[in-house]
DRENDO-1510 file (C-alpha; in Angstrom, 1 decimal, always signed):
<recs>
REC; n; res; u; v; w
REC; 1; MET; -110.3; +52.8; +28.6 .
REC; 2; GLY; -108.3; +55.6; +29.5 .
REC; 3; PHE; -109.3; +55.7; +33.1 .
REC; 4; ARG; -108.3; +52.2; +33.3 .
REC; 5; ASP; -104.8; +53.1; +31.7 .
REC; 6; ASP; -104.1; +56.1; +34.4 .
REC; 7; ASN; -105.6; +53.4; +37.5 .
REC; 8; GLU; -102.8; +50.8; +36.3 .
REC; 9; ALA; -99.9; +53.9; +35.7 .
REC; 10; LEU; -100.8; +54.9; +39.1 .
REC; 11; ARG; -100.2; +51.6; +40.6 .
REC; 12; ALA; -97.2; +50.9; +39.3 .
REC; 13; ARG; -95.8; +54.2; +40.5 .
REC; 14; THR; -97.0; +53.0; +43.8 .
REC; 15; LYS; -95.1; +49.8; +43.7 .
REC; 16; ALA; -92.1; +51.5; +42.6 .
REC; 17; ALA; -92.1; +54.3; +45.5 .
REC; 18; GLU; -92.7; +51.1; +47.8 .
REC; 19; ARG; -89.5; +49.3; +46.4 .
REC; 20; ARG; -87.5; +52.7; +47.0 .
REC; 21; ALA; -88.9; +53.2; +50.5 .
REC; 22; GLN; -88.1; +49.2; +51.0 .
REC; 23; ARG; -84.3; +49.8; +50.0 .
REC; 24; ALA; -84.3; +52.9; +51.9 .
REC; 25; GLU; -85.1; +51.3; +54.9 .
REC; 26; THR; -82.7; +48.5; +54.2 .
REC; 27; GLU; -79.9; +51.3; +53.7 .
REC; 28; HIS; -81.3; +52.8; +57.2 .
REC; 29; GLU; -80.7; +49.8; +59.3 .
REC; 30; ARG; -77.3; +49.3; +57.4 .
REC; 31; MET; -76.4; +52.8; +58.1 .
REC; 32; GLU; -77.6; +52.3; +61.9 .
REC; 33; ARG; -75.3; +49.1; +62.1 .
REC; 34; GLU; -72.1; +51.0; +60.9 .
REC; 35; LEU; -72.9; +54.0; +63.1 .
REC; 36; ALA; -72.9; +51.5; +66.0 .
REC; 37; GLU; -69.6; +50.4; +65.1 .
REC; 38; ALA; -68.3; +53.9; +64.8 .
REC; 39; LYS; -69.8; +54.5; +68.1 .
REC; 40; ALA; -67.6; +51.4; +69.6 .
REC; 41; ASN; -64.5; +52.4; +67.5 .
REC; 42; ASP; -64.5; +56.2; +67.8 .
REC; 43; ALA; -65.8; +57.1; +71.3 .
REC; 44; SER; -64.1; +60.4; +71.3 .
REC; 45; ASP; -65.9; +61.7; +68.3 .
REC; 46; ALA; -69.0; +62.5; +70.2 .
REC; 47; LYS; -69.7; +65.3; +68.2 .
REC; 48; ARG; -69.7; +63.7; +65.0 .
REC; 49; ILE; -71.9; +60.9; +66.2 .
REC; 50; ALA; -74.6; +63.5; +67.6 .
REC; 51; ARG; -74.7; +65.1; +64.3 .
REC; 52; LEU; -75.0; +62.2; +62.6 .
REC; 53; GLU; -77.8; +60.5; +64.9 .
REC; 54; LYS; -79.8; +64.2; +64.6 .
REC; 55; GLU; -79.5; +63.5; +60.5 .
REC; 56; LEU; -80.8; +59.7; +61.0 .
REC; 57; ALA; -83.7; +60.9; +62.7 .
REC; 58; LYS; -84.8; +63.2; +60.1 .
REC; 59; LEU; -84.4; +61.1; +57.6 .
REC; 60; LYS; -86.2; +57.9; +58.8 .
REC; 61; PRO; -88.6; +57.0; +56.1 .
REC; 62; LYS; -92.2; +57.2; +56.8 .
REC; 63; PRO; -94.7; +54.4; +56.4 .
REC; 64; THR; -96.0; +53.7; +52.8 .
REC; 65; SER; -99.1; +55.6; +52.3 .
REC; 66; ARG; -102.4; +53.8; +50.5 .
REC; 67; PRO; -102.7; +53.7; +46.7 .
REC; 68; GLY; -104.9; +56.9; +45.4 .
REC; 69; ASP; -103.2; +59.4; +47.8 .
REC; 70; GLY; -101.4; +60.8; +45.3 .
REC; 71; MET; -99.6; +63.6; +47.2 .
REC; 72; ARG; -98.3; +61.0; +49.8 .
REC; 73; ARG; -97.1; +59.0; +46.9 .
REC; 74; MET; -95.1; +61.8; +45.6 .
REC; 75; LEU; -93.7; +62.4; +49.2 .
REC; 76; VAL; -92.7; +58.7; +49.8 .
REC; 77; GLY; -90.7; +58.9; +46.4 .
REC; 78; VAL; -89.0; +62.0; +47.0 .
REC; 79; VAL; -88.1; +61.1; +50.5 .
REC; 80; ALA; -86.9; +57.7; +49.4 .
REC; 81; ALA; -85.0; +59.2; +46.8 .
REC; 82; ILE; -82.9; +61.6; +49.6 .
REC; 83; VAL; -82.6; +58.7; +52.2 .
REC; 84; ILE; -80.8; +56.3; +49.9 .
REC; 85; GLY; -78.3; +59.4; +48.7 .
REC; 86; VAL; -77.8; +60.7; +52.3 .
REC; 87; ALA; -77.4; +57.1; +53.5 .
REC; 88; ALA; -74.6; +56.8; +51.4 .
REC; 89; LEU; -73.2; +59.6; +52.4 .
REC; 90; VAL; -73.2; +58.7; +56.1 .
REC; 91; TYR; -72.0; +55.2; +55.2 .
REC; 92; LEU; -68.9; +56.5; +54.0 .
REC; 93; LEU; -68.5; +59.1; +57.1 .
REC; 94; ALA; -68.9; +56.4; +59.4 .
REC; 95; ALA; -66.7; +53.9; +57.5 .
REC; 96; THR; -64.0; +56.3; +57.2 .
REC; 97; GLY; -63.8; +56.8; +60.9 .
REC; 98; LYS; -63.6; +52.8; +61.4 .
REC; 99; GLN; -60.9; +52.1; +59.0 .
REC; 100; GLY; -58.4; +55.0; +59.7 .
REC; 101; GLU; -56.5; +55.2; +62.7 .
REC; 102; ARG; -58.2; +54.9; +65.7 .
REC; 103; ALA; -58.8; +58.1; +67.4 .
REC; 104; VAL; -58.1; +58.7; +71.1 .
REC; 105; PRO; -59.4; +61.5; +73.4 .
REC; 106; VAL; -58.7; +65.1; +72.5 .
REC; 107; ALA; -57.3; +65.1; +76.1 .
REC; 108; SER; -54.6; +62.8; +75.0 .
REC; 109; GLN; -53.7; +64.1; +71.7 .
REC; 110; ALA; -51.6; +66.9; +72.3 .
REC; 111; ALA; -49.3; +64.1; +74.2 .
REC; 112; LEU; -48.8; +62.3; +70.8 .
REC; 113; PRO; -45.5; +62.9; +68.9 .
REC; 114; ALA; -46.5; +64.8; +65.6 .
REC; 115; THR; -46.4; +62.1; +62.5 .
REC; 116; PRO; -42.7; +62.8; +60.7 .
REC; 117; GLU; -43.2; +64.2; +57.1 .
REC; 118; PRO; -42.0; +61.4; +54.8 .
REC; 119; VAL; -38.2; +61.8; +53.9 .
REC; 120; ALA; -37.8; +62.5; +50.4 .
REC; 121; GLN; -35.0; +60.0; +49.0 .
REC; 122; GLU; -31.7; +62.3; +47.5 .
REC; 123; PRO; -31.2; +62.5; +44.2 .
REC; 124; ALA; -28.6; +60.4; +42.8 .
REC; 125; SER; -25.1; +62.7; +41.9 .
REC; 126; PRO; -24.8; +63.1; +38.6 .
REC; 127; LEU; -21.2; +61.4; +38.7 .
REC; 128; GLU; -23.0; +58.0; +39.8 .
REC; 129; ARG; -23.3; +56.9; +36.3 .
REC; 130; ILE; -23.3; +53.8; +34.3 .
REC; 131; ARG; -20.4; +54.0; +31.3 .
REC; 132; LEU; -19.7; +51.5; +29.3 .
REC; 133; GLY; -17.1; +51.3; +26.7 .
REC; 134; GLY; -17.4; +49.8; +23.2 .
REC; 135; VAL; -15.5; +49.9; +19.6 .
REC; 136; VAL; -17.3; +50.6; +16.3 .
REC; 137; ARG; -17.5; +47.6; +14.2 .
REC; 138; SER; -19.4; +49.3; +11.4 .
REC; 139; ALA; -20.4; +53.1; +10.5 .
REC; 140; ASP; -22.5; +55.0; +7.8 .
REC; 141; GLY; -23.9; +58.2; +7.9 .
REC; 142; VAL; -21.9; +59.7; +10.8 .
REC; 143; GLU; -18.8; +62.1; +9.8 .
REC; 144; GLY; -15.5; +61.0; +10.4 .
REC; 145; LEU; -16.5; +57.7; +12.4 .
REC; 146; GLU; -15.3; +54.5; +11.3 .
REC; 147; ALA; -14.5; +50.8; +12.2 .
REC; 148; GLY; -12.1; +50.6; +15.3 .
REC; 149; ASP; -13.0; +54.0; +16.9 .
REC; 150; GLY; -14.2; +54.1; +20.2 .
REC; 151; CYS; -17.4; +54.9; +21.8 .
REC; 152; VAL; -19.2; +55.2; +25.4 .
REC; 153; ALA; -22.8; +54.8; +26.2 .
REC; 154; ASP; -23.6; +56.9; +29.2 .
REC; 155; LEU; -26.4; +57.4; +31.5 .
REC; 156; GLY; -27.1; +58.8; +35.1 .
REC; 157; LEU; -28.1; +56.9; +37.8 .
REC; 158; ASP; -31.5; +59.4; +38.0 .
REC; 159; ARG; -32.4; +56.6; +35.1 .
REC; 160; ASP; -33.9; +59.6; +32.9 .
REC; 161; PHE; -33.2; +58.1; +29.7 .
REC; 162; GLY; -33.9; +61.5; +28.2 .
REC; 163; GLY; -30.2; +62.2; +29.4 .
REC; 164; PHE; -29.0; +58.6; +27.9 .
REC; 165; GLN; -26.3; +59.3; +24.9 .
REC; 166; VAL; -24.0; +57.4; +22.9 .
REC; 167; ARG; -20.9; +59.3; +22.4 .
REC; 168; CYS; -18.0; +58.3; +20.0 .
REC; 169; GLY; -14.3; +59.5; +19.2 .
REC; 170; ALA; -14.2; +60.6; +15.5 .
REC; 171; GLY; -10.7; +61.7; +14.8 .
REC; 172; ASP; -9.9; +64.6; +17.2 .
REC; 173; THR; -13.9; +65.1; +17.5 .
REC; 174; VAL; -16.1; +63.4; +20.1 .
REC; 175; ARG; -19.4; +63.1; +18.5 .
REC; 176; THR; -22.9; +62.3; +19.8 .
REC; 177; VAL; -24.4; +59.5; +18.0 .
REC; 178; PHE; -27.5; +59.1; +20.0 .
REC; 179; ASP; -29.1; +61.6; +22.4 .
REC; 180; GLY; -31.9; +60.7; +24.3 .
REC; 181; ALA; -33.4; +64.1; +24.4 .
REC; 182; THR; -33.9; +64.2; +21.0 .
REC; 183; PRO; -37.6; +64.2; +20.0 .
REC; 184; THR; -39.3; +61.4; +18.5 .
REC; 185; GLY; -42.4; +63.5; +17.5 .
REC; 186; ALA; -45.8; +62.0; +16.6 .
REC; 187; GLY; -46.1; +58.1; +15.9 .
REC; 188; MET; -45.5; +54.8; +17.4 .
REC; 189; THR; -42.5; +53.9; +20.2 .
REC; 190; SER; -41.5; +50.7; +21.7 .
REC; 191; VAL; -39.6; +51.2; +25.0 .
REC; 192; SER; -37.6; +49.0; +27.5 .
REC; 193; ASP; -35.0; +49.5; +29.8 .
REC; 194; GLN; -33.2; +48.0; +32.9 .
REC; 195; VAL; -30.1; +48.8; +34.8 .
REC; 196; PHE; -28.3; +46.8; +37.3 .
REC; 197; GLU; -26.0; +47.6; +40.4 .
REC; 198; ALA; -24.0; +45.4; +42.8 .
REC; 199; THR; -21.6; +46.4; +45.3 .
REC; 200; THR; -18.4; +44.9; +45.5 .
REC; 201; VAL; -15.4; +45.8; +47.5 .
REC; 202; PRO; -15.6; +49.0; +49.8 .
REC; 203; GLY; -15.8; +51.9; +47.4 .
REC; 204; MET; -16.6; +50.0; +44.5 .
REC; 205; VAL; -19.6; +49.1; +42.4 .
REC; 206; THR; -20.4; +47.6; +39.4 .
REC; 207; ARG; -23.1; +48.6; +36.8 .
REC; 208; SER; -24.7; +47.7; +33.4 .
REC; 209; MET; -27.9; +48.8; +31.6 .
REC; 210; SER; -30.0; +47.3; +28.4 .
REC; 211; TYR; -32.0; +50.1; +26.3 .
REC; 212; THR; -34.5; +50.0; +23.4 .
REC; 213; LEU; -36.0; +52.3; +21.5 .
REC; 214; THR; -37.6; +51.6; +18.5 .
REC; 215; GLY; -40.5; +52.4; +16.3 .
REC; 216; GLN; -42.0; +54.8; +13.5 .
REC; 217; TRP; -42.2; +58.6; +14.0 .
REC; 218; SER; -41.9; +62.0; +12.5 .
REC; 219; GLY; -39.4; +63.2; +14.5 .
REC; 220; PRO; -35.5; +63.5; +14.1 .
REC; 221; GLN; -34.6; +60.7; +17.0 .
REC; 222; ALA; -32.8; +57.6; +15.8 .
REC; 223; GLN; -33.7; +54.2; +16.8 .
REC; 224; ILE; -31.5; +52.3; +19.8 .
REC; 225; GLN; -30.8; +48.6; +20.5 .
REC; 226; LEU; -27.9; +48.3; +23.6 .
REC; 227; ASP; -27.9; +44.4; +24.6 .
REC; 228; PRO; -25.0; +44.0; +26.8 .
REC; 229; ASP; -25.5; +40.5; +27.4 .
REC; 230; GLN; -24.6; +39.9; +23.4 .
REC; 231; HIS; -22.2; +42.6; +23.6 .
REC; 232; ALA; -24.1; +44.5; +20.8 .
REC; 233; LEU; -25.0; +48.0; +20.4 .
REC; 234; ARG; -26.9; +49.5; +17.5 .
REC; 235; VAL; -28.2; +53.1; +16.5 .
REC; 236; TRP; -29.8; +53.6; +13.5 .
REC; 237; ARG; -31.9; +56.0; +11.5 .
REC; 238; GLN; -33.4; +56.0; +7.9 .
REC; 239; GLY; -34.5; +59.2; +5.8 .
REC; 240; LEU; -33.0; +62.2; +6.7 .
REC; 241; GLU; -29.9; +62.6; +8.6 .
REC; 242; ALA; -30.0; +58.3; +7.9 .
REC; 243; ARG; -27.2; +56.3; +9.9 .
REC; 244; ASP; -26.4; +53.0; +11.2 .
REC; 245; VAL; -23.6; +52.4; +13.6 .
REC; 246; LEU; -23.0; +49.0; +15.1 .
REC; 247; VAL; -20.7; +48.7; +18.4 .
REC; 248; HIS; -19.1; +45.8; +20.4 .
REC; 249; ILE; -19.8; +47.0; +23.9 .
REC; 250; GLU; -18.8; +45.5; +27.2 .
REC; 251; TYR; -21.3; +43.6; +29.3 .
REC; 252; ALA; -20.4; +45.6; +33.0 .
REC; 253; ALA; -18.0; +48.1; +34.3 .
REC; 254; GLY; -16.6; +48.7; +37.9 .
REC; 255; THR; -16.3; +52.2; +38.8 .
REC; 256; ARG; -15.4; +54.2; +42.0 .
REC; 257; GLY; -18.6; +55.2; +43.7 .
REC; 258; SER; -21.7; +54.5; +46.0 .
REC; 259; LYS; -24.7; +52.4; +45.8 .
REC; 260; VAL; -27.5; +54.1; +44.3 .
REC; 261; LEU; -30.1; +51.8; +43.3 .
REC; 262; THR; -32.3; +49.9; +45.9 .
REC; 263; SER; -32.1; +46.8; +44.0 .
REC; 264; ALA; -28.7; +46.6; +44.4 .
REC; 265; GLY; -27.3; +43.2; +44.9 .
REC; 266; THR; -23.6; +41.9; +46.1 .
REC; 267; GLY; -21.2; +41.2; +43.6 .
REC; 268; THR; -17.9; +39.3; +43.8 .
REC; 269; ILE; -15.3; +41.0; +41.8 .
REC; 270; ALA; -15.0; +44.6; +41.3 .
REC; 271; ARG; -12.8; +45.1; +38.2 .
REC; 272; GLY; -12.4; +43.6; +35.0 .
REC; 273; THR; -9.3; +42.5; +33.4 .
REC; 274; ILE; -7.5; +42.4; +29.7 .
REC; 275; ALA; -4.6; +40.5; +28.9 .
REC; 276; LYS; -2.7; +39.0; +26.0 .
REC; 277; LEU; -3.1; +35.6; +25.1 .
REC; 278; ALA; +0.2; +33.6; +23.8 .
REC; 279; VAL; -0.7; +30.3; +22.3 .
REC; 280; ALA; +1.8; +27.8; +24.4 .
REC; 281; GLY; +2.6; +25.1; +21.6 .
REC; 282; GLU; +1.2; +24.6; +18.4 .
REC; 283; VAL; -2.6; +25.8; +17.0 .
REC; 284; PRO; -4.8; +22.7; +16.4 .
REC; 285; SER; -5.4; +22.3; +13.1 .
REC; 286; ALA; -9.3; +21.9; +13.9 .
REC; 287; LEU; -9.5; +25.7; +14.8 .
REC; 288; GLY; -8.3; +26.4; +11.1 .
REC; 289; ASP; -6.5; +29.7; +10.3 .
REC; 290; LEU; -6.7; +31.2; +13.9 .
REC; 291; ASP; -5.0; +34.9; +14.3 .
REC; 292; SER; -3.0; +33.7; +16.9 .
REC; 293; GLY; -1.1; +36.8; +17.4 .
REC; 294; ASP; -4.2; +38.6; +18.1 .
REC; 295; CYS; -5.8; +37.0; +21.0 .
REC; 296; VAL; -7.0; +38.7; +24.1 .
REC; 297; LEU; -8.8; +37.8; +27.2 .
REC; 298; ARG; -11.1; +40.1; +28.7 .
REC; 299; THR; -12.7; +39.0; +31.9 .
REC; 300; GLU; -15.9; +41.6; +33.5 .
REC; 301; PRO; -17.4; +41.8; +36.4 .
REC; 302; VAL; -21.3; +41.1; +36.6 .
REC; 303; PRO; -23.8; +42.7; +38.9 .
REC; 304; ARG; -25.5; +39.6; +40.3 .
REC; 305; SER; -25.9; +38.5; +43.8 .
REC; 306; GLY; -26.7; +34.7; +45.4 .
REC; 307; ALA; -25.6; +31.4; +46.1 .
REC; 308; GLY; -24.1; +30.2; +42.9 .
REC; 309; ALA; -24.5; +33.4; +40.9 .
REC; 310; LEU; -22.6; +33.9; +37.7 .
REC; 311; THR; -19.8; +36.6; +39.2 .
REC; 312; ALA; -18.0; +37.1; +36.4 .
REC; 313; ARG; -17.8; +36.8; +32.7 .
REC; 314; ILE; -15.1; +35.9; +30.4 .
REC; 315; VAL; -14.2; +36.7; +26.6 .
REC; 316; ALA; -11.5; +34.8; +24.8 .
REC; 317; ARG; -11.3; +36.3; +21.3 .
REC; 318; CYS; -8.4; +35.6; +18.4 .
REC; 319; GLY; -9.1; +38.3; +15.9 .
REC; 320; GLU; -12.5; +38.6; +15.4 .
REC; 321; ARG; -13.1; +35.3; +16.4 .
REC; 322; ILE; -14.5; +34.5; +19.8 .
REC; 323; LEU; -13.5; +31.1; +21.3 .
REC; 324; TYR; -15.2; +31.6; +24.7 .
REC; 325; GLY; -18.1; +33.7; +25.5 .
REC; 326; THR; -19.9; +34.2; +22.2 .
REC; 327; GLY; -23.6; +35.4; +22.2 .
REC; 328; ARG; -25.0; +35.3; +25.5 .
REC; 329; SER; -22.4; +32.7; +26.7 .
REC; 330; GLY; -19.3; +33.1; +29.0 .
REC; 331; TRP; -20.9; +33.4; +32.3 .
REC; 332; ILE; -19.2; +31.5; +35.3 .
REC; 333; PRO; -19.4; +31.5; +39.1 .
REC; 334; ALA; -15.9; +32.9; +39.9 .
REC; 335; PRO; -14.3; +33.7; +43.3 .
REC; 336; ALA; -12.6; +36.5; +43.7 .
REC; 337; ASN; -8.8; +37.1; +43.8 .
REC; 338; GLY; -8.6; +40.6; +46.0 .
REC; 339; ASP; -11.0; +42.5; +43.5 .
REC; 340; ILE; -10.7; +40.9; +40.1 .
REC; 341; ILE; -11.4; +37.1; +39.0 .
REC; 342; GLY; -9.7; +34.3; +40.8 .
REC; 343; PRO; -8.9; +30.9; +39.4 .
REC; 344; ALA; -12.2; +29.5; +37.8 .
REC; 345; GLU; -13.4; +26.2; +35.4 .
REC; 346; ASP; -16.1; +25.4; +33.3 .
REC; 347; THR; -16.5; +21.9; +33.0 .
REC; 348; GLU; -18.8; +21.5; +30.5 .
REC; 349; MET; -18.3; +21.6; +26.7 .
REC; 350; SER; -20.1; +23.3; +23.8 .
REC; 351; ALA; -22.3; +20.7; +23.1 .
REC; 352; SER; -24.0; +21.2; +26.6 .
REC; 353; ASP; -23.4; +24.8; +27.4 .
REC; 354; THR; -22.5; +26.6; +24.0 .
REC; 355; ASP; -18.8; +27.2; +25.5 .
REC; 356; PRO; -15.8; +24.9; +25.4 .
REC; 357; MET; -14.5; +23.4; +28.5 .
REC; 358; MET; -12.3; +25.9; +30.4 .
REC; 359; THR; -9.7; +26.3; +32.7 .
REC; 360; TYR; -8.5; +30.0; +34.2 .
REC; 361; THR; -5.9; +29.8; +36.7 .
REC; 362; GLY; -4.6; +33.6; +36.2 .
REC; 363; GLU; -1.6; +32.3; +34.6 .
REC; 364; SER; -2.9; +30.6; +31.6 .
REC; 365; LEU; -6.2; +29.7; +30.0 .
REC; 366; THR; -7.1; +26.0; +28.7 .
REC; 367; LEU; -9.9; +25.5; +26.3 .
REC; 368; VAL; -11.0; +22.0; +25.2 .
REC; 369; GLU; -13.8; +20.6; +23.0 .
REC; 370; PRO; -14.2; +17.2; +21.7 .
REC; 371; GLY; -11.7; +17.6; +18.4 .
REC; 372; TRP; -9.0; +19.8; +19.7 .
REC; 373; ARG; -7.3; +21.2; +22.9 .
REC; 374; ILE; -5.6; +25.0; +23.1 .
REC; 375; VAL; -3.7; +26.4; +25.9 .
REC; 376; PHE; -2.7; +30.1; +26.2 .
REC; 377; ASP; -0.3; +32.0; +28.7 .
REC; 378; ILE; -1.7; +35.3; +30.1 .
REC; 379; GLU; +0.8; +38.0; +29.6 .
REC; 380; PRO; +0.6; +41.8; +29.9 .
REC; 381; HIS; -1.1; +43.6; +26.9 .
REC; 382; PRO; +1.3; +45.9; +24.9 .
REC; 383; ALA; -1.7; +48.2; +24.2 .
REC; 384; CYS; -2.7; +48.5; +27.9 .
REC; 385; THR; -1.3; +52.1; +27.8 .
REC; 386; LEU; -2.3; +55.8; +27.9 .
REC; 387; ALA; +1.7; +57.1; +26.8 .
REC; 388; GLU; +1.1; +56.1; +23.0 .
REC; 389; GLY; -0.5; +58.5; +20.4 .
REC; 390; ARG; -3.1; +61.2; +21.3 .
REC; 391; TRP; -6.3; +60.7; +23.3 .
REC; 392; VAL; -9.4; +63.3; +22.9 .
REC; 393; GLY; -12.1; +63.3; +25.4 .
REC; 394; THR; -14.8; +64.7; +27.7 .
REC; 395; LEU; -15.0; +66.0; +31.3 .
REC; 396; ARG; -18.6; +65.8; +33.2 .
REC; 397; ASP; -17.9; +68.1; +36.6 .
REC; 398; GLU; -19.9; +67.8; +40.2 .
REC; 399; GLU; -22.6; +69.8; +38.8 .
REC; 400; GLY; -23.1; +67.4; +36.0 .
REC; 401; THR; -22.2; +69.5; +33.0 .
REC; 402; LEU; -20.2; +67.4; +30.2 .
REC; 403; ARG; -17.4; +69.5; +28.8 .
REC; 404; THR; -15.3; +68.7; +25.7 .
REC; 405; GLY; -11.5; +70.1; +25.5 .
REC; 406; VAL; -10.0; +67.2; +27.2 .
REC; 407; SER; -6.4; +65.6; +26.0 .
REC; 408; LEU; -3.7; +63.6; +26.6 .
REC; 409; THR; -0.5; +63.3; +24.8 .
REC; 410; ASP; +2.9; +62.0; +25.8 .
REC; 411; GLY; +1.7; +62.0; +29.6 .
REC; 412; GLU; +0.6; +65.5; +29.5 .
REC; 413; LEU; -3.3; +65.7; +30.2 .
REC; 414; THR; -5.0; +68.8; +29.3 .
REC; 415; LEU; -8.4; +69.9; +31.0 .
REC; 416; PRO; -11.4; +72.1; +29.5 .
REC; 417; ASP; -10.0; +75.0; +31.5 .
REC; 418; GLY; -6.6; +74.9; +30.0 .
REC; 419; THR; -5.0; +73.3; +33.2 .
REC; 420; VAL; -2.2; +71.1; +32.1 .
REC; 421; LEU; -0.8; +68.0; +34.0 .
REC; 422; MET; +2.2; +66.3; +33.6 .
REC; 423; GLY; +2.3; +62.5; +34.5 .
REC; 424; THR; +3.4; +59.0; +34.6 .
REC; 425; GLU; +1.2; +55.7; +34.0 .
REC; 426; ASP; +0.7; +52.7; +36.2 .
REC; 427; MET; -0.7; +50.1; +33.9 .
REC; 428; ARG; -1.5; +46.5; +34.6 .
REC; 429; CYS; -4.4; +45.5; +32.9 .
REC; 430; HIS; -3.9; +41.7; +33.7 .
REC; 431; GLU; -4.4; +42.6; +37.1 .
REC; 432; GLY; -7.2; +45.1; +36.8 .
REC; 433; VAL; -5.2; +48.2; +37.5 .
REC; 434; ALA; -4.9; +51.0; +35.2 .
REC; 435; ARG; -4.0; +54.9; +36.5 .
REC; 436; TRP; -2.5; +57.8; +35.3 .
REC; 437; ASN; -0.8; +60.0; +38.0 .
REC; 438; ALA; +0.2; +63.6; +38.0 .
REC; 439; ASP; +3.7; +64.1; +38.8 .
REC; 440; ASP; +3.1; +66.9; +41.3 .
REC; 441; GLY; +0.8; +64.6; +43.2 .
REC; 442; THR; -2.3; +66.6; +42.6 .
REC; 443; ALA; -4.3; +64.2; +40.6 .
REC; 444; MET; -4.8; +60.7; +39.7 .
REC; 445; LEU; -6.8; +59.2; +36.9 .
REC; 446; GLU; -8.1; +55.8; +37.6 .
REC; 447; GLY; -10.1; +53.6; +35.5 .
REC; 448; HIS; -10.4; +51.1; +33.0 .
REC; 449; PHE; -10.3; +50.4; +28.9 .
REC; 450; GLY; -13.0; +49.4; +27.0 .
REC; 451; PRO; -12.9; +46.9; +23.9 .
REC; 452; SER; -9.8; +46.9; +21.8 .
REC; 453; PHE; -8.6; +49.9; +23.7 .
REC; 454; ALA; -10.4; +52.1; +21.8 .
REC; 455; THR; -11.5; +54.2; +25.1 .
REC; 456; PHE; -10.2; +54.7; +28.7 .
REC; 457; ILE; -13.4; +55.3; +31.1 .
REC; 458; GLY; -12.0; +57.2; +34.5 .
REC; 459; ARG; -12.5; +59.3; +37.3 .
REC; 460; LEU; -10.1; +62.1; +38.0 .
REC; 461; GLY; -9.5; +61.3; +41.9 .
REC; 462; THR; -13.0; +61.6; +43.7 .
REC; 463; GLY; -14.2; +64.5; +41.6 .
REC; 464; PRO; -14.9; +65.0; +37.6 .
REC; 465; LEU; -15.3; +61.9; +35.3 .
REC; 466; ILE; -13.1; +61.5; +32.0 .
REC; 467; GLU; -13.7; +59.8; +28.9 .
REC; 468; LEU; -10.6; +59.4; +26.3 .
REC; 469; TYR; -10.9; +58.2; +22.8 .
REC; 470; ARG; -7.9; +57.0; +21.2 .
REC; 471; GLU; -7.4; +59.4; +18.3 .
</recs>
């Protein structure tokens, strides 16, 4: 019985060796085919081909020996295993020569130009940024911050959200309400972000962004949701250093600058406008108790492109009530009048597109619904000024360093290094113009007001960026 079991085991090993040898022979044949292709496609590499041929000759498997010759069976198994491994290596070498760039004769290689090194994309300037202005709707847990204070969401075009900040003016101090560099620590996070950019008139770009960081973690970082489509920004944290800040924020902002993003589109308008809406005639009773003495029209550029694209956004608000542009609505395909919105029309009522029928001429705004119709005259807004009250703020220099110590009071602009400039303003917010000019002609601060005129976001000439918060 023992002799028969040994015989069966021997035969089984012999058959296995024969199968391995057969596989090696198959690999050998395929390798020869690949080598023939390599010869045809890579004739210049004669040395490498010769070396492969030599190795193949050495590794060619021998015929399978008869059962019972134990030594020969062992050699067959060993040789077969070696052939399989080396054949795979040679196949890879041959395939590399076949799939790469076609080789050229050695004599001609010196005449070929060197392959240029990839050119690294220039990093975005620290002055190329997305800065969206906002106004606090409610605030808990941040010292000195209250409803009506201004805020700015600020991100560099390097898209490093570790440098993303939300700063707000709280009295005579600028406080950082959210700092992307604050660690989350251990835990679970959910992150999403998107940035938008469009070129408009020469030297102007339009930018916007969305950002969400939520979850549960052990570190001191707060949670944040920035949804410009809904004009909404919220920063909150529970437990230690608890806070909850809700901000109404602009959708997009035009600024002087250069295109940075490869995905940048082509916008229609470069600047937004802010104007007073004065009711022409009576307020329809269907609108109820409308705060008609505090009606504001705000137009915003939209960084989108393409035929029929929605290129502007209109928001008409009376007090806290939004008559046009509520939620995710208000976008329209509008022509440009210079670099601001031109005459525009929305022919659908809210039953079909969430907004009333709207006609904007530049001098008037008409809104129509089945039960009412209201007409506004468009006038300069009295709050479009830097001359009233005191403003405090920050300056970001050409190296990207953010400095406090900026203030503007009674036409006197003080910079962080102690420089004081006297100047006068040219403010026509309803025409998209907001400038402060130094009397000695050395500087011009140009920018735009955020919602409710709580912030002014601008640039000093072609240099530092300045943000001002109404004290």
